[in-house]
ZADO-1210 file (C-alpha; in nm, 4 decimals, padded with zeros to 6 digits):
<atoms>
<atom x="00.3009" y="-00.9417" z="-01.1332" code="MET" pos="1"/>
<atom x="00.2891" y="-01.1161" z="-00.7976" code="VAL" pos="2"/>
<atom x="00.2419" y="-00.8778" z="-00.5030" code="PRO" pos="3"/>
<atom x="00.4775" y="-00.8940" z="-00.2072" code="ILE" pos="4"/>
<atom x="00.2833" y="-00.8912" z="00.1209" code="HIS" pos="5"/>
<atom x="00.4524" y="-00.7113" z="00.4106" code="THR" pos="6"/>
<atom x="00.3463" y="-00.5504" z="00.7366" code="TYR" pos="7"/>
<atom x="00.4808" y="-00.2084" z="00.6405" code="THR" pos="8"/>
<atom x="00.5926" y="-00.0515" z="00.3137" code="LEU" pos="9"/>
<atom x="00.9686" y="-00.0446" z="00.2466" code="PRO" pos="10"/>
<atom x="01.1568" y="00.2861" z="00.2583" code="ASP" pos="11"/>
<atom x="01.2061" y="00.3027" z="-00.1193" code="ASP" pos="12"/>
<atom x="00.8292" y="00.3203" z="-00.1894" code="VAL" pos="13"/>
<atom x="00.7736" y="00.6911" z="-00.2543" code="THR" pos="14"/>
<atom x="00.3988" y="00.6899" z="-00.3238" code="SER" pos="15"/>
<atom x="00.1111" y="00.4599" z="-00.2400" code="SER" pos="16"/>
<atom x="-00.2635" y="00.4300" z="-00.2459" code="LEU" pos="17"/>
<atom x="-00.4879" y="00.2980" z="00.0283" code="VAL" pos="18"/>
<atom x="-00.7712" y="00.0580" z="-00.0532" code="VAL" pos="19"/>
<atom x="-01.0444" y="-00.0069" z="00.2028" code="SER" pos="20"/>
<atom x="-01.2721" y="-00.3069" z="00.1460" code="TYR" pos="21"/>
<atom x="-01.5673" y="-00.2078" z="00.3626" code="GLY" pos="22"/>
<atom x="-01.5903" y="-00.1585" z="00.7372" code="SER" pos="23"/>
<atom x="-01.4928" y="-00.5126" z="00.8428" code="LYS" pos="24"/>
<atom x="-01.1557" y="-00.5306" z="00.6661" code="CYS" pos="25"/>
<atom x="-00.8501" y="-00.3230" z="00.7478" code="ALA" pos="26"/>
<atom x="-00.7259" y="-00.0900" z="00.4729" code="PRO" pos="27"/>
<atom x="-00.4283" y="-00.1996" z="00.2624" code="ARG" pos="28"/>
<atom x="-00.1476" y="00.0192" z="00.1314" code="HIS" pos="29"/>
<atom x="-00.0418" y="-00.0519" z="-00.2279" code="LEU" pos="30"/>
<atom x="00.2819" y="00.0812" z="-00.3690" code="GLY" pos="31"/>
<atom x="00.5735" y="-00.0076" z="-00.5924" code="SER" pos="32"/>
<atom x="00.9429" y="00.0340" z="-00.5244" code="ASP" pos="33"/>
<atom x="01.2206" y="00.1555" z="-00.7537" code="SER" pos="34"/>
<atom x="01.2498" y="-00.1931" z="-00.9108" code="ASN" pos="35"/>
<atom x="00.8794" y="-00.1982" z="-01.0006" code="GLY" pos="36"/>
<atom x="00.7862" y="-00.4617" z="-00.7407" code="ASP" pos="37"/>
<atom x="00.4289" y="-00.4290" z="-00.6120" code="LEU" pos="38"/>
<atom x="00.3931" y="-00.4232" z="-00.2328" code="TYR" pos="39"/>
<atom x="00.0745" y="-00.4810" z="-00.0333" code="VAL" pos="40"/>
<atom x="00.1124" y="-00.3692" z="00.3270" code="ALA" pos="41"/>
<atom x="-00.1005" y="-00.3317" z="00.6376" code="ALA" pos="42"/>
<atom x="00.0620" y="00.0008" z="00.7281" code="THR" pos="43"/>
<atom x="00.2569" y="00.2719" z="00.5548" code="GLY" pos="44"/>
<atom x="00.3722" y="00.6286" z="00.6093" code="PRO" pos="45"/>
<atom x="00.0952" y="00.8844" z="00.5652" code="ALA" pos="46"/>
<atom x="00.3215" y="01.1131" z="00.3611" code="CYS" pos="47"/>
<atom x="00.3323" y="00.8580" z="00.0747" code="THR" pos="48"/>
<atom x="-00.0473" y="00.8248" z="00.0333" code="VAL" pos="49"/>
<atom x="-00.1743" y="00.9818" z="-00.2903" code="LEU" pos="50"/>
<atom x="-00.5359" y="00.8627" z="-00.2814" code="ILE" pos="51"/>
<atom x="-00.7706" y="00.6517" z="-00.0697" code="MET" pos="52"/>
<atom x="-01.0241" y="00.4233" z="-00.2378" code="ILE" pos="53"/>
<atom x="-01.3231" y="00.2741" z="-00.0555" code="ARG" pos="54"/>
<atom x="-01.4775" y="-00.0315" z="-00.2193" code="VAL" pos="55"/>
</atoms>
């Protein structure tokens, strides 16, 4: 599966997780749409976040 990089998550992504790679990198929102495509975004709606992971 090749992730699709976007600035913000599309509207059809209903749930996402946020991954933070330390203090120097901005967090990334990961979610999949109704077709099963994986999206990696810089921003996303807070209501879709299920969990936040700090690495």
